[in-house]
Structure formats: structure tokens, C-alpha cells
N, C-alpha and C positions, 0 to 999 in steps of 0.2 A: 527554572525547573517547575513542573507541576506534578503533584503526587497526591494520591489518595489511597487509603488503606483500610482494611478490616483485618480481623484476625486471620482471615483465610486468603485474601487477595490484596496485593499491593501493585499499584500502577505508577510508573514514573515516566515523564517525558522531559527530554533535555534538548536544548538547541545546540546545533553544532557551532564550531568556530565560525565567526562572521565571514572568513574567507571561503568557507564551504557552503554558504547560504544558497547559492544557485544550484548546488549539486547534491546536497544531502538534505532530505526533507525533515530529518530529526532522528533522535535516538530514543529508544524505548526500553523499559525494563518491566516485565510482568513476573510477579512471584506468587505462586500458588502454594499455600500451606494446607495440605490435606492429610488425612490418615493414609497409611500404607494401603495401596490397592484401591483407594477411592478415586472415582473418575469425575472429571469436570467437562461439561459441554459449553462451547462458546462459538463465536463467529469472528472471522477476519473479514472486513469489508473489501470489495475489489479495490485494487490499488496498483502502485508501481512496484519496482523490484525492492526486495529486502534481503539483507544478510543477517542471519540469526544464529545465536549460540545458546544451546541448552546447557545449564549447569545443574548438576545433582538432580537430574530430572528422570522420572520414570518414563518408559516408552510412551510416545504419543503420536497421533496421526492427524492429518487434515484432509478432508474430502473436498475436491474441487470438481464440480460437475459430477461425472460418473466415476471418477477415479479417486481412490483413497491413497494417500502418500504417507508412508512411515517417515517421520522427520529425523534426519541425521542430527548428531550432536552439533555439528556446524553445517548450516543449511543455506542454500540459495533458493529463495522464494521468488519465482519469476513474476513478471507483471501479470495481473489476473483480471479476467473478465468475470469469472464466477466468484461468488462469496465462498470463503473457506470455512467449512464446518469442522470444529476442533473437538477432538476427544483426547483429553490430557489427564495426567496424574500430577502429583506434586513435583515442584521444581521451579527453576528460575529461567526466564528467557530474556536474553539481551540482544538488541537488534539495532540496525541502522537502515533507514529508508533512503533510497536513492531516487532522485528525479530523473526524467529522461536525459536532461543535460548532464547529470552525474554519471549516468551509464555511458553516454557518448564520450565524455571527457576522461573519466577515470578508467574505463575498461574498454569500451568499443565493441565492435562485432555486432552480430545480428541478435538482438534481444528477443525477437519473436521465437527463436529456438527454445527459449525458456518459458514462454507464455503458458500460464495455467499449469505450471509444473513446479515441483520441489525436488531439489537434487543436492548431492553432497557439495559443500562449498569449495572444496579443494579443486573441483573442476574449473572454477574461476580463479581462485587465489593461489592455487598450487601450495608450495610449502609455507607460504605466509599464513595459511589457515591454522596450522599447528602453533605457530608463534603467537598469533592473536588469541587463540583458545587458551594457551598457557597463561598469558598475561591476564586475561579476564578471569580465569579460574583461580589465579593467585590473589584476586581481590583488588587489583588496581582499579582506580575510578574508570568506569567503562567508557564514559564520554571522552576522557583524556586519551585512552588507548585508541579509540576509533578515530578521534581527531588527528592524532599523530600519524596514523596509517594513511588516512585519506589526504592529509596535507603533503605527505611525501609523494604520493601518487600524483597529486595536483602539480607539484613542482616538476615532475618528470614527463608530463604528457602535453601534447599540443592542444590549443584551444579547440573546443567543439565546433562543428559546422554551424554557421549562422542560421541555417534553416531549422535546426533543432530548437534553438531559442525562440525563433519566430513562431513555430508551431506550438510550443509549450505556452507562450504568451497568448496566442489566439484561442487555445482550448480553455484557458482560464478566464477568458472574458465572456461577454454575452452577445458579441457582434456576429458570431459565426453560428448559423443554424443549419448549414449544409456544407457538404464537401466543396461545392463551388465557392461558397463564402470563404472557407478556409484557404483555398488556393489563391483567391483574390487578396486576402489579408496578408499572406506571407509572400505573395508575388512569385509563385512558382507554378510549373506545369503539373497537371494531374499525375503524370508518371513519376515526377520527382517527389511530389507530395506523398504518394503511396509508398515509395521506397523509404523516405525518411520516417514516415509514420510506423511502418513495420519494423525497420531496423533499430530505431532508437526508442520507440514507444511500445512496440510489441504487437500492435493490432492495426487494422486498416483505419483510415480517417473516419469512416462511417461508424465503426464500432466505438472509437474514442469519443465521438460526439454523442452517441447514444448513451455511453457509460456516464459521461459527465452530466447529461441531463437527468439520467435516472438517479444518480447519486444525490443530486440536488433535491429531486422530488422525494426520494426515499427518506432522507434525513429530515426534510420538512414534515413529512407524514408522521415519522416516529416522534416528532416533538410535540404533537397535538393528540387529543383524544380521537377515537375512531370516527366520531361524527364530523371531524374537521378534515378528514383525509382527502376528500374530493377537492375541496377548495385549495388545500396545500399542494396537491398534485398538479392542478390546473395552473396555479401561480408559478410553478417551476417549469412550465412550458408544454405540458401535455394537454392538448385541446381535445383529444379523443381518448377517452378512458381505456378503450380497448388496446391502445398502443402501450399504455402503462402496464396493463395486465400481461401483454406479450413480453414486455421487458422484464417484468418480475420473473417470468419463467426463464428468460435468458440469463439474467444476472444473479438471481437468488435461487433458481431451480424450484421455486414454490410461490404460491400467492402471498400477497402482503400480509393478510390476516394470519396465515400460518407462521410466517417469519416473525411478525410482531409478538406472537405468543411464545416463541422459543425462549427458554432461559438463556441469557447471554449477558451476564453481569459485567464482564470485561468490556465487551463491545459497547454497551450502553454507557458505562462510566467513562470510557475512552472518548466518546464524542465531546463531552464537556471539557475534560482535562486536556485533550490534544488541542482543542481550539484555544484554550487559555495559554498553553505553553508554546505552541507552534503556529498558531494563526489560522488553522483550518481543522474542522472536526474529523476529517478523514483524509488519508494520503492522496486519494484520487482527486481531491479538490484543492490540493496544496498549490500555492502560487509562490513564485519567487518574490521575496520581500524586496 
């Protein structure tokens, strides 16, 4: 577990049971201690799917692109291309991140239907949502509750398609710079690649490659002073700076300078804590141990 706290914000990351390592990217707990009616702005980086439970929380919302979503007490956060801009009050958020393998194995179906959306979790879990919320609300250790639920699903579901694991591995490496490279690496046709990419990952292969490169460049830039941005961005694979500016608009909905200036204490602290606990600073860059 990695944790950090102040009087106002506490962040915890916990690894899942080792049997879930390919499927669950990690568990998280964010606690905001604010005055009644006080608001907190922050950012969720683009990532894979997350299941989240709000405990004793004031109403909050997340903007993804042009849409603002009120967050249900038990929420399904779909895979995201856009950064999520948070407007929250006091409360605690407990969550589990799923990898594309986890989606394909534990749930299945077309995850692109949930892309860049937030919806009530019972649309996915049905009556299990209420059971999990009750256990978490009663104070049971949240990682134990989530482990037990996912392990039960793991035992009851068939193995995920091998193409999903192959694509996930290829996206996490540095050998694929194009959709053609991806298809060659996983040994499949463009049509199959596109189907697997959309169904298990939420987006086309081209968007996934762009998101992975952008996240590497963004985190490298945020780790240095403004004067070092150009070098950090180029080292991450952007040889034309105009392409990075274009991708800032696509993934952040704003220029890098504007994003860097935003108050985002949870996001900034999470980069270090998540890397220490779960192996990657952001879920979009998570790789199977």
C-alpha cells in the first residue's frame, strides 16, 4: 500500500490479490475533508475502466470533453480518452481499476459503449452493486471486499481471448508506432485488430497508440520545469511539436500550459504514489506485472 495525507486529502493505493494482477490495475481510496459546501477541483487522467463507490460524499461531477456527468454513489467510469475534470465536495471515493484483460475476462461485452461516459454501476453489476456498497459502507477493508468479488467472478468466467492479452502487451511496449506495427506484433488482421481494440479497450487502435504516446509525453513534461518541456516531449516520441499541441486538445481539451497551471493536488500526488504502489504513475500506462 502507498498512502499520503494532509489534513484535507488522503490518497491510498493497494495492490489486488496476485491472482487478479492481469485483470485489476489496482485499488484506490481518495478522502476529501472539506468544510460543508466547500468545493475541490482536480483531474482524472485518461485511463481504462474504473468501478467507484462514493461514501458520505456531497454531490460531485466530472467533465469529460464537452459533457459533465453527475457521479452516482456507485459509478461505472468507462475507458476515457479525455481527461476528467472533477468538481467535488467532501467525502470518500473507493475504486477499482480494470485492465482491458479484466474487462474481457470478468465482464465482457463491448466496452466502447461506455467510453468517455459515467453511468450507474448497477447497469453492469446488477444487484451485486448494492451488496458491495453495503459492505464498503460498513467499513470492511475495501481491498478485501473487492478482491473477494473479483475472485468469485474470475472462478466463474472463461479465459479472455488471447488477442486481448497480445494487444495489451503490445500497447505497453515501445515496438509499436503504428497500427500496422500493432497488427504485425499480435499477428492478426486489421479487421480483427479493430474489433478487439474497440470491444475490449474502448477505442480504435490509432486512438490507443496516440493516447499511450501522449500520456508518456505529458507525464514527462509535468515532471520537469517549463523550460524542459520540449526536450521531454521529443524524448517521448513527438518529433513534430504541432502534433503534441493537437493531442493536448484531443486528450486534455486545453494547451499544456493551461493544464499545468490548474490546481490538481490529487492528480499530482497520485503520480508518485501510484507508481510506488502499483508500478505505473497512471492507469493508462499500467502493464501486467
